[in-house]
N, C-alpha and C positions, 0 to 999 in steps of 0.2 A: 165628466169622466164616465167612461163606459164601464159597466160591470160585466162580469163574465156572462151573465144571463143575457145582457143586451148584445154582446158580441156574438154569442151563439145564435141568437135570433136573427141577426144580420146575415150571418153565414148561412143559416137555414134558408132565408129568403133569396139570397144570391144564388145558391146552388140550385134552387128550384127554378129560377129564371134563366140560368145559363143553359141548361139542357133538360128539357122535360122528359127525356128518356132515362135519366138517372133514376133508379128506384127511390121512391119516397122514403124518407127517414123521419122519425119523430123528432120534434124539437128537443126533447129530453135526450135523445141519442146524440145529437150534435153537441149539446151541452156536455154530456159525459165524455165524448171524444176530446173536446177542447180541454176539459178539466184534466183528463189523463195526460194529454200532451204537455200541459204546463207542469204537472207533477213530475213527469219524466225530465223536463228541462230543469226544474228546481233541484231534483236529485243529482243530475249531472253537474250543475254549477256548484252545488254544495260539496261535491267530491273533488272539486278543483278543475273540472273539465270545461273547455270553452264550448259554447253553443252558438252555432252560426245558422242564421235563417236567411237564405238568399233573397235579395230584394227588400229585406227588412233591416237586418243588422247582426251584430255579434255581441254576445255576453261573455265576459271573461272575468276571472278572479285575479285580483292583484293584491299585493301586500302594501298597506300604508305604514310608513315608518313611524317609530315612536317620536314624539315631539313634545315640546313645552307649549302649554296653553295658558290661558288666563281666564279666571273666573270673572265673568262680566259684572257680577254684583259686588264682589269684594276687591277685585283687582289682583287677587292673590295668584301667583304663578303655580301651576299644577303640571304634573307629568301625565301625558296621555300615551298609553301603551300602543305598541304596534298591533295591527289587526288586519284581517282579511276583509276585502270589500269587493262588491260586484261592480264592474264597469260595463257600460253599454256604448258601443260605437255604431251609429246608424250607417246604413249603406248609402251609397250615392243616390240610389233610386229614392230612398226615403227622404234624404235631405232635399232633393229636388222637388218632391211632392209637397213637402212642408213649405218650401220657399214659394211655391206657386199656389199656395192655399188649398192644397188637396186635389188640384186638377193635374192629372198625369197626362203627359203628352206622349204620343208614339214617336219613336225615332224615325226620322226621315230616311227613306232608302236612297242610296246614292245612285244616280243615273249614270249609265255607261256612256262614254262619249262615242259618237259614231265617227268612223274613219272614212 
């Protein structure tokens, strides 16, 4: 599992490699930006808004209905109340990347037929 510190370090290294003309940012600055981003997402989701990240997926709040459950230890039937839960739906890009073991492939360009 990646921690936020590990993710921010990876982002820091990748941005540095992508374009050396981008002004240097401290690792702690990248960490602070990511932390603030996740805080904004958390606040939006907690207030019932959907959060969509293109190429990654969508977080949305849904209501789980009240239901009867069973205590596994005693077998006694118990009532479980309705509650709000967060659902995540991965994008097709993320699903494909996971299916291919993290290797993302570029979409092939269609060639025009010569007449």
